[in-house]
N, C-alpha and C positions, 0 to 999 in steps of 0.2 A: 280595822274596825273592831276586831276581837279585843284588842288592848283597851279601847275606849269602854266597851261594854263591861269588860272584866273590872276595870278601875271603878266604873260607876256602880256595878252590882256589889263590889267588895267595899264600897264607901271609902276607898283608898284615895283620898284627894291629894296625897303627897307623893304618889308614884310618878316616876318619870314619864310613863306612858300617858297618864292623865294630864300632866302639866304640858308635855309636848304636843299632844294630840287634841286637847280640849281647851285648856286654860290659855295657852299662848295664842292660838288662832282666834279664840274668842276675845281675848284682851286686845289683840291687834285690831280686830273689827270694831270693838266698842270704842277704842281710842280714835280710830279713823272716823267713824260715824259721828261721834260726839264732837270732835274738834273740826274736821274738815267741812262740816255743813254749817258751822257757826257763821262764817263770813257771808255766804249767799243768803242765808235766812235773815240775819240781822241787817245786812246792807239793804235788802229788799224792804224790810219793815221801815227802816229809817228813810229810805229814798221815796217810797210810795205812800207811807203813812196808812197803808191798807193791810190789816192783819191777814185777811184771806189770801191776798196775793203772796204774802210771806209764807203762809201755810202751803200754797201750791208749789212755790219754789223749794221749800224745805222738804216736802214729800218727794218731789222730783229728784232733789239732790241726794236724799237718803236712799231712794230706790237705785239711782244710777251708781252711787258709791257702793251700795251693797252688791250689785251685780259685778261691778268692776273688781272689788276686793275678793269676791268669791272666785272669779276666774283667775285673778292674780295669785291667790293662795293655792288653788288647785293645780295651776300650771307651773308653779315655782319649782317643785320637785316631786318625784313620784313616791317619796317617802322611804325608798329602799336604802339609799346612801345615808340619809340623815337619821333614819329611824323615827321619823315624824308621823308615820302611819299613812292611812288611806288619803290620797289627795282630794277625793270627792267629799269625804267627811269633813276634812279640814276646811275645804272651800265653802261647804255649806255652813259650817259653824261661823266662819269669818264673815260670810255674806249676810247671814241672819243677824249677827251681832252688830255689823256695820249699819244695817237698816235700823235696828232698834236704837242704836246710839244716835242716829240722825233724826229719827222720828219722834223720840221722846220730847225733845225740846222744840219740836215743830208743832205738836198738838196744841199748846196754849194759843197759837195763832188762829184757832177756831173761835176764840173769844173776840167779839166785835170791838171792844174797847182797847185801842192800841196800847195805852200805858199799862193796863192790867195784864194784857197778853205778854208784853215785854217783861214785866215784873215776875210773872209766873214762869216764863221761859228762863229768866236769869236764875231763879231758885232751882229749877230743874237742872240747868247746866251745872250749877254748883254741886248739887247732889251727884250728878254723873261723874264729875271730876273727882269728888271724894271717893266714890265707889271704885273708880279706876285706880286711884292711889292706894286704896285699901287692898285691892287685888294684887297690885304690884308688891306691896309690903308683905302680904300673906303668902303668896306663892313663889315670889322671886327673891325674897329676903332684902328688898330695897328698904333702906331706912324710911320711916314714916315721913320725916321732915324732907329728905331728898326727893322722895316720891311726890309729895305735895308740891314742892317747888317746881319740879320738872313738869308735872301734869298741869298744874294751874298756870305755870309760865307759858306752856304751849297754847293753852286756851286763851290766855290774855293776849298773846301775839296775834292769834287769828281774830279775836274780837276787835283788836286795834285796826286790823285790816278792814273789818266790817264797818267800823266807825269812819275810817278814811273814805272808803268807796261809797258808803251809804249817805255821806254828807257832801259828796263832791258836787 
């Protein structure tokens, strides 16, 4: 925890402590929340044609994914061997970011008009994926093109699953 606070107060966003203890768990959570919740949310929207039902499924998926990812990260290692820091802090960061990643593109389904809700959600998903690619590029040195291909590709695969199951 001291390493995280030290990195944040020193504004040293390139330090290994900051990257291992904040950026990596946050990015893992954001990616999981943004991508894993796409299929249930959009499949529900396509199958039911009811935006509020998709909203409920999306919030439930984001909450469940956030809790699951928080425990997964916190229980994956104690941070001593890997130097990744306090497992509770990492778990909290991962869980919160997972929830945020899943909830952001769920919020448009509070709009009663399905097509407008879907269009708004598509735009938010695109922004989320670009942000994820930018974080990977900035902190992990992944080339911008490769990062976009990997992140957008994973999102496209999950969206394809949503189309298949939502139109079954």
